[in-house]
C-alpha positions as CSV (number, residue, x, y, z in Angstrom):
1,M,-63.1,-125.4,21.8
2,S,-62.1,-123.4,24.8
3,Q,-60.5,-124.8,27.8
4,P,-61.2,-123.9,31.4
5,A,-58.8,-121.2,32.8
6,S,-57.9,-123.5,35.7
7,S,-56.5,-126.1,33.4
8,Y,-54.2,-123.4,31.6
9,H,-52.6,-121.7,34.6
10,G,-50.2,-123.7,36.6
11,A,-49.2,-123.4,40.1
12,D,-45.9,-121.8,39.2
13,D,-47.3,-119.4,36.6
14,Q,-46.4,-115.9,37.6
15,Y,-49.4,-114.4,35.9
16,G,-51.8,-116.7,37.5
17,S,-53.4,-116.6,41.0
18,P,-52.4,-119.0,43.7
19,D,-54.4,-122.2,43.4
20,D,-56.5,-122.1,46.5
21,G,-59.2,-124.4,45.2
22,R,-61.7,-121.7,44.5
23,Y,-61.6,-122.3,40.8
24,D,-62.5,-126.0,41.3
25,D,-65.4,-125.1,43.5
26,P,-68.6,-125.1,41.4
27,A,-70.3,-122.8,44.0
28,Y,-67.6,-120.1,43.6
29,E,-68.6,-117.1,41.6
30,H,-66.1,-114.7,40.2
31,P,-66.6,-111.3,41.6
32,E,-65.6,-109.7,38.3
33,P,-65.5,-110.9,34.8
34,H,-62.3,-112.0,33.2
35,S,-60.0,-109.5,31.5
36,P,-60.0,-109.3,27.8
37,I,-56.5,-110.6,27.6
38,A,-57.7,-113.7,29.3
39,G,-60.4,-114.2,26.8
40,Y,-58.0,-113.5,24.0
41,D,-55.7,-116.0,25.4
42,E,-58.4,-118.5,25.6
43,R,-59.4,-117.9,22.1
44,Y,-55.8,-117.8,20.7
45,P,-53.6,-119.8,22.9
46,S,-50.3,-119.0,21.2
47,N,-46.7,-118.6,22.0
48,L,-46.9,-114.8,21.4
49,T,-49.6,-114.5,24.1
50,R,-47.4,-116.4,26.5
51,L,-44.5,-114.2,25.8
52,L,-46.6,-111.0,26.4
53,R,-48.0,-112.3,29.6
54,R,-44.7,-113.5,30.8
55,G,-42.5,-111.2,32.7
56,P,-38.7,-110.7,32.1
57,A,-36.8,-113.8,32.4
58,S,-33.8,-112.2,34.1
59,G,-32.7,-109.2,36.0
60,N,-31.3,-107.4,32.9
61,D,-34.7,-107.8,31.2
62,G,-36.3,-106.2,34.2
63,K,-34.0,-103.2,34.1
64,A,-34.6,-102.8,30.3
65,A,-38.3,-102.9,31.0
66,R,-38.0,-100.3,33.6
67,R,-35.9,-98.0,31.3
68,S,-38.3,-98.4,28.3
69,Y,-41.6,-96.8,27.6
70,T,-44.7,-99.1,27.1
71,L,-47.5,-98.1,24.8
72,G,-50.6,-100.3,24.9
73,H,-53.9,-100.4,23.1
74,G,-56.6,-103.1,22.7
75,G,-54.4,-105.7,24.3
76,W,-51.3,-104.6,22.4
77,E,-48.2,-103.3,24.2
78,V,-45.2,-101.7,22.5
79,R,-42.1,-100.9,24.4
80,I,-40.0,-97.9,23.0
81,G,-36.5,-97.0,24.1
82,P,-35.8,-93.5,25.5
83,V,-33.8,-92.3,22.5
84,A,-36.5,-93.2,20.0
85,F,-39.1,-91.8,22.3
86,W,-37.5,-88.4,22.6
87,I,-36.8,-88.4,18.9
88,C,-40.5,-88.9,18.3
89,V,-41.4,-86.3,20.9
90,G,-38.9,-83.7,19.4
91,T,-40.2,-84.4,15.9
92,L,-43.7,-83.8,17.1
93,V,-42.7,-80.6,18.9
94,I,-40.9,-79.3,15.8
95,M,-43.8,-80.1,13.6
96,A,-46.1,-78.4,16.0
97,A,-43.9,-75.3,16.2
98,W,-43.5,-75.2,12.4
99,S,-47.3,-75.5,12.1
100,A,-47.8,-72.7,14.5
101,V,-45.3,-70.4,12.7
102,T,-46.8,-71.2,9.4
103,A,-50.3,-70.5,10.7
104,T,-49.1,-67.3,12.3
105,Y,-47.4,-66.2,9.0
106,F,-50.5,-66.9,7.0
107,A,-52.6,-65.2,9.6
108,F,-50.4,-62.0,9.8
109,H,-49.0,-62.1,6.2
110,D,-50.7,-58.9,5.1
111,D,-49.5,-57.0,8.2
112,V,-45.9,-58.1,7.8
113,L,-46.0,-57.1,4.2
114,A,-47.5,-53.8,5.1
115,R,-44.8,-53.1,7.7
116,L,-42.0,-54.2,5.3
117,I,-43.4,-51.9,2.6
118,A,-43.7,-49.0,5.1
119,R,-40.1,-49.6,6.3
120,Q,-38.8,-49.7,2.7
121,A,-40.7,-46.5,1.9
122,A,-39.3,-44.8,5.0
123,M,-35.8,-45.9,4.1
124,Q,-36.3,-44.7,0.5
125,F,-37.6,-41.3,1.8
126,A,-34.6,-41.1,4.1
127,Y,-32.2,-41.8,1.3
128,E,-34.0,-39.3,-1.0
129,D,-33.8,-36.6,1.8
130,R,-30.1,-37.4,2.3
131,I,-29.5,-37.2,-1.5
132,A,-31.3,-33.9,-1.6
133,D,-29.2,-32.6,1.3
134,M,-26.0,-33.8,-0.5
135,R,-27.1,-32.1,-3.7
136,A,-27.8,-28.9,-1.8
137,Q,-24.3,-29.1,-0.3
138,V,-22.8,-29.8,-3.7
139,D,-24.7,-26.8,-5.1
140,R,-23.5,-24.6,-2.2
141,V,-19.9,-25.8,-2.7
142,T,-20.2,-25.2,-6.5
143,S,-21.6,-21.7,-6.0
144,R,-18.8,-20.9,-3.5
145,Q,-16.2,-22.2,-5.9
146,L,-17.7,-20.1,-8.7
147,L,-17.7,-17.1,-6.5
148,D,-14.2,-17.8,-5.4
149,Q,-13.1,-18.2,-9.0
150,E,-14.8,-14.9,-9.9
151,Q,-13.1,-13.1,-7.1
152,F,-9.8,-14.8,-8.0
153,E,-10.2,-13.6,-11.6
154,Q,-11.1,-10.1,-10.5
155,R,-8.0,-10.0,-8.3
156,L,-5.9,-11.3,-11.1
157,T,-7.3,-8.6,-13.4
158,Q,-6.5,-6.0,-10.8
159,L,-3.0,-7.3,-10.3
160,A,-2.4,-7.3,-14.0
161,K,-3.6,-3.7,-14.3
162,R,-1.4,-2.7,-11.4
163,E,1.6,-4.5,-13.0
164,A,0.9,-2.6,-16.3
165,A,0.7,0.7,-14.3
166,L,4.0,-0.1,-12.6
167,E,5.6,-0.9,-16.0
168,A,4.4,2.5,-17.3
169,R,5.9,4.1,-14.2
170,T,9.2,2.3,-14.8
171,S,9.2,3.7,-18.3
172,S,8.5,7.2,-17.0
173,L,11.3,7.0,-14.5
174,G,13.6,5.7,-17.2
175,A,12.8,8.7,-19.3
176,L,13.3,11.1,-16.4
177,T,16.7,9.6,-15.6
178,G,17.9,9.7,-19.2
179,P,20.9,11.7,-20.3
180,T,20.5,15.5,-20.4
181,I,22.7,18.3,-21.6
182,T,25.0,19.3,-18.8
183,G,27.2,21.7,-20.6
184,A,30.4,19.7,-20.1
185,I,33.6,20.6,-21.8
186,R,33.5,17.4,-23.8
187,P,30.1,16.9,-25.2
188,P,29.3,13.6,-26.8
189,T,30.1,13.5,-30.5
190,R,28.5,11.5,-33.3
191,S,30.1,8.4,-34.6
192,L,29.4,6.2,-37.5
193,A,30.4,3.1,-35.6
194,P,27.5,1.4,-33.7
195,R,27.5,2.2,-30.1
196,E,26.8,-0.2,-27.3
197,P,23.5,0.6,-25.6
198,A,24.2,2.6,-22.4
199,A,23.1,0.9,-19.3
200,A,20.2,3.1,-18.4
201,P,19.6,3.3,-14.6
202,K,16.7,1.3,-13.4
203,P,15.1,3.2,-10.6
204,S,12.5,0.4,-10.1
205,P,13.2,-2.7,-12.2
206,I,9.8,-4.2,-12.2
207,N,10.9,-7.0,-14.6
208,D,13.4,-8.0,-11.9
209,T,10.8,-8.2,-9.1
210,T,8.0,-9.7,-11.0
211,V,6.9,-13.0,-9.6
212,P,8.4,-15.8,-11.7
213,P,6.2,-18.4,-13.5
214,V,4.7,-20.8,-11.0
215,P,6.1,-24.4,-11.5
216,A,4.0,-27.5,-11.7
217,E,4.1,-28.1,-7.9
218,G,3.2,-24.4,-7.4
219,E,0.1,-24.9,-9.6
220,A,-0.8,-27.9,-7.5
221,R,-0.4,-25.9,-4.4
222,L,-2.5,-23.1,-5.9
223,M,-5.3,-25.6,-6.9
224,S,-5.1,-27.3,-3.5
225,G,-6.0,-24.1,-1.6
226,G,-3.0,-21.8,-1.7
227,V,-4.5,-19.3,-4.1
228,A,-5.0,-16.6,-1.5
229,S,-1.4,-16.9,-0.2
230,A,0.0,-16.8,-3.7
231,L,-2.1,-13.7,-4.6
232,A,-0.9,-12.1,-1.3
233,R,2.7,-12.8,-2.2
234,I,2.2,-11.3,-5.7
235,E,0.5,-8.2,-4.2
236,A,3.3,-7.8,-1.6
237,S,5.9,-8.0,-4.4
238,L,4.0,-5.3,-6.4
239,D,3.8,-3.2,-3.2
240,Q,7.6,-3.5,-2.8
241,V,8.0,-2.4,-6.5
242,A,5.7,0.6,-6.0
243,A,7.7,1.6,-2.8
244,E,11.0,1.3,-4.7
245,Q,9.6,3.4,-7.6
246,A,8.4,6.0,-5.1
247,L,11.9,6.2,-3.5
248,S,13.5,6.5,-6.9
249,L,11.1,9.2,-8.0
250,N,11.8,11.1,-4.8
251,A,15.5,10.8,-5.5
252,V,15.1,12.1,-9.1
253,D,12.9,15.0,-7.9
254,A,15.5,16.0,-5.3
255,D,18.3,15.8,-7.8
256,Y,16.6,18.0,-10.4
257,D,15.5,20.4,-7.7
258,S,19.1,20.7,-6.4
259,K,20.4,21.2,-9.9
260,L,17.9,24.0,-10.7
261,K,18.8,25.7,-7.4
262,R,22.5,25.6,-8.2
263,I,22.1,26.9,-11.8
264,R,19.8,29.7,-10.7
265,G,22.3,30.5,-7.9
266,V,25.0,30.8,-10.5
267,F,23.0,33.3,-12.5
268,A,22.2,35.2,-9.4
269,E,25.8,35.3,-8.3
270,L,27.0,36.4,-11.7
271,G,24.4,39.2,-11.7
272,I,22.9,38.2,-15.0
273,R,19.5,36.9,-16.1
274,A,19.2,33.5,-17.5
275,P,19.6,34.0,-21.2
276,R,16.9,32.6,-23.5
277,R,17.8,29.9,-26.0
278,A,19.0,31.3,-29.3
279,T,16.5,31.2,-32.1
280,T,19.2,30.2,-34.6
281,E,19.3,26.7,-33.1
282,A,17.7,23.9,-35.1
283,A,14.5,23.3,-33.2
284,G,10.8,23.4,-33.9
285,G,7.6,21.5,-34.3
286,P,3.9,22.0,-33.5
287,F,2.9,23.4,-30.2
288,V,1.2,20.7,-28.0
289,P,0.5,21.9,-24.5
290,Y,1.7,19.6,-21.7
291,R,-1.1,18.9,-19.3
292,L,-1.6,16.5,-16.4
293,A,-4.0,13.7,-17.2
294,P,-7.3,13.9,-15.3
295,G,-7.7,11.6,-12.4
296,A,-4.0,11.2,-12.0
297,G,-2.7,9.9,-8.7
298,A,0.0,11.2,-6.4
299,F,2.7,9.3,-8.3
300,E,1.6,10.8,-11.7
301,R,1.4,14.3,-10.2
302,Q,5.0,13.9,-8.9
303,V,6.1,12.6,-12.3
304,H,4.5,15.7,-13.9
305,H,6.4,18.0,-11.5
306,V,9.7,16.2,-12.1
307,T,9.1,16.4,-15.8
308,L,8.7,20.1,-15.6
309,E,11.8,20.4,-13.5
310,R,13.7,18.3,-16.0
311,A,12.5,20.5,-18.9
312,Q,13.6,23.6,-17.0
313,A,17.0,22.0,-16.1
314,D,17.5,21.1,-19.7
315,Q,16.7,24.7,-20.8
316,L,19.1,26.1,-18.2
317,A,21.7,23.6,-19.2
318,H,21.5,24.9,-22.8
319,E,21.7,28.4,-21.5
320,M,24.7,27.5,-19.3
321,A,26.5,26.5,-22.5
322,A,26.6,30.2,-23.4
323,L,28.2,31.2,-20.0
324,P,32.0,31.3,-20.0
325,I,32.4,29.3,-16.8
326,R,35.0,26.8,-18.0
327,P,38.8,27.4,-18.0
328,P,40.4,28.2,-21.4
329,V,43.4,25.9,-20.8
330,R,43.5,22.4,-19.5
331,G,45.4,21.0,-16.6
332,E,46.5,22.9,-13.5
333,L,45.8,26.6,-13.8
334,D,48.9,28.8,-13.1
335,I,47.6,32.3,-12.7
336,T,50.3,35.0,-12.9
337,S,48.1,38.1,-12.7
338,G,44.6,38.5,-11.6
339,F,41.8,40.9,-12.5
340,G,42.0,44.4,-11.2
341,V,44.6,47.0,-10.3
342,R,48.2,46.0,-10.6
343,I,51.7,47.4,-11.3
344,D,52.2,47.5,-15.0
345,P,55.2,45.2,-15.9
346,F,56.5,47.6,-18.6
347,L,55.9,51.1,-17.0
348,N,56.1,50.0,-13.4
349,R,53.0,52.1,-12.6
350,P,49.5,51.2,-11.3
351,A,47.2,50.1,-14.1
352,M,43.9,48.3,-14.5
353,H,44.3,44.7,-15.6
354,T,41.0,43.7,-17.5
355,G,41.6,39.9,-17.4
356,I,43.5,37.0,-16.0
357,D,46.9,35.8,-17.2
358,F,47.5,32.0,-17.4
359,R,51.1,31.0,-17.7
360,G,51.9,28.1,-20.1
361,A,54.1,26.7,-22.8
362,I,54.2,28.1,-26.3
363,G,51.9,26.1,-28.6
364,E,49.6,24.8,-25.8
365,P,46.0,24.5,-27.0
366,V,43.5,27.3,-26.0
367,H,39.8,26.3,-25.8
368,A,36.6,28.3,-26.0
369,T,35.0,28.7,-22.6
370,A,31.5,28.8,-24.0
371,S,29.6,28.4,-27.3
372,G,29.3,31.4,-29.6
373,T,30.4,33.2,-32.8
374,V,33.8,34.4,-33.6
375,T,33.8,38.3,-34.0
376,V,37.6,38.9,-34.0
377,A,40.4,36.6,-35.2
378,G,43.7,38.5,-35.9
379,W,46.2,41.0,-34.6
380,S,44.8,43.6,-32.1
381,G,47.3,46.1,-30.6
382,G,48.6,45.1,-27.2
383,Y,46.7,41.8,-27.3
384,G,48.9,40.6,-30.2
385,R,47.1,37.8,-32.0
386,M,43.6,37.8,-30.4
387,V,40.3,35.9,-30.8
388,E,37.0,37.4,-29.5
389,I,33.8,35.3,-29.2
390,D,30.3,36.6,-28.8
391,H,28.2,34.3,-26.6
392,G,25.0,36.2,-26.8
393,N,23.0,38.1,-24.2
394,G,25.8,40.7,-24.0
395,L,28.4,38.2,-23.0
396,S,31.8,37.9,-24.8
397,T,35.3,36.6,-24.1
398,R,38.8,37.5,-25.4
399,Y,41.9,35.4,-25.8
400,G,45.1,37.4,-26.3
401,H,48.9,36.8,-27.0
402,L,48.2,33.8,-29.1
403,S,50.9,32.3,-31.2
404,E,48.5,30.8,-33.7
405,I,44.7,31.3,-34.5
406,E,42.7,28.3,-35.6
407,V,39.3,30.0,-36.3
408,K,37.9,32.6,-38.6
409,V,35.5,35.5,-38.2
410,G,31.9,34.5,-38.3
411,Q,32.6,30.9,-37.4
412,T,30.5,29.2,-34.8
413,V,32.4,27.5,-32.1
414,K,31.3,25.0,-29.4
415,I,32.2,24.5,-25.8
416,G,35.8,23.3,-25.5
417,Q,36.7,23.8,-29.1
418,M,40.3,24.7,-29.8
419,I,40.5,28.3,-31.1
420,G,44.3,28.9,-31.1
421,R,47.6,28.2,-29.4
422,L,49.2,29.9,-26.4
423,G,52.1,32.3,-27.2
424,S,53.7,35.6,-26.3
425,T,52.6,38.1,-29.0
426,G,51.8,41.7,-28.4
427,R,52.5,43.5,-25.2
428,S,53.8,40.4,-23.3
429,T,56.8,39.6,-21.1
430,G,56.6,35.8,-21.6
431,P,54.4,33.0,-22.9
432,H,51.0,33.2,-21.3
433,L,47.3,33.6,-22.2
434,H,45.4,36.8,-21.5
435,Y,41.8,35.9,-20.9
436,E,38.9,38.4,-20.5
437,T,35.2,38.2,-19.8
438,R,32.9,41.1,-20.8
439,I,29.3,41.9,-20.2
440,N,27.9,44.5,-22.7
441,G,31.4,45.4,-23.6
442,E,32.5,46.0,-20.0
443,A,35.3,43.9,-18.6
444,V,34.3,41.9,-15.5
445,D,36.3,39.5,-13.3
446,P,36.5,36.1,-15.1
447,D,37.2,34.4,-11.8
448,R,33.6,34.8,-10.8
449,F,32.5,32.7,-13.8
450,L,35.3,30.1,-13.2
451,R,34.3,29.7,-9.5
452,A,30.7,29.3,-10.5
453,G,31.6,26.6,-13.0
454,M,33.7,24.7,-10.4
455,R,30.7,24.8,-8.0
456,L,28.5,23.4,-10.6
457,G,30.9,20.5,-11.0
458,M,31.1,20.9,-14.8
459,I,34.9,21.1,-15.0
460,R,36.3,17.7,-16.0
């Protein structure tokens, strides 16, 4: 059973209206119906309703009410603090944004996938193009390395051939500068004792100038890019060897040329032709013409020329062995009487002296001035004990007044061989050697031959 509203509200109720007596007047009509809350309160007069309708009891409650947010619906009111309110609002915003993003993703899913696939394909194509470029670069580098290696091998082959050619040139120069017959008074003799190898001259010792083996660090430098410089150094070394060989060959050529001129000058001064080698010497063999190899260079042509000069010098040296250009006695020559007109020591009248008298001690050795064959070995008139040697080509020598004779008729003698001892036999006033030189049986001045021998430098 509901109660009248006037009986519920008191005069001091803050939610009620001032009691002006209009509610007690039966003739008063309400201008508007009651609010639902009033009806609810009439139906459910409870303490909760009084609490909801009652305002804050104190000033702090009013401030809290002003800071809070009130939500109402159907007579219900809920107050929410600002922190909780903004948490709820943020949560709603985040959920809304997530929903929007999810919706957008599902809406544009295919386009995103298509763009990603296209981007991945573009990146793949770019990588493939880059790999192709790198492979092309690698191929170019490999081709260049192969080409460089081929050129390096070709240069090495050329350098090896050139080194072999220089070795051959060194052998040729060694053969050209080998010992030759010079017609000295003391030729080399055979000995059963082993001889030490003579130190042959090295015009161009290629073995001494060849580039030494490259050490390990040298190989590293070569492999790291110093191949060209190493080859250049080797080539420069070979050039130096070739230059030294050319200088040596020029020196040998000049030496043989000078020797030939001197020997030919001796024959011209003596007024005789160069004699041909005797056929009685032990020599022979098949005839093989000496020709210059086709396509030979300047060095080979010069070697050919020097070889011919050497052969001619060797031939003339053998022929010089038959020229009486060496003195018959050793040591200092003491000439007491020269060739030509003189006063005879016995008759004290002018006479022709056909030789040269060399004073010496009795028993002093007398040597052959040239190779030949003994034709006279005994007493011969005013010569006393005399030896005559035929040197061939019309040349002969006589050795008179000997005290002893050491050879026999028909015996072959060599240059410098002792044929007797100095004495004073025959028509002589004291110990001396009477020495004569004859051409076709005619006496000539022996001093011409002795001076020629001195100019040739063959007297030792």
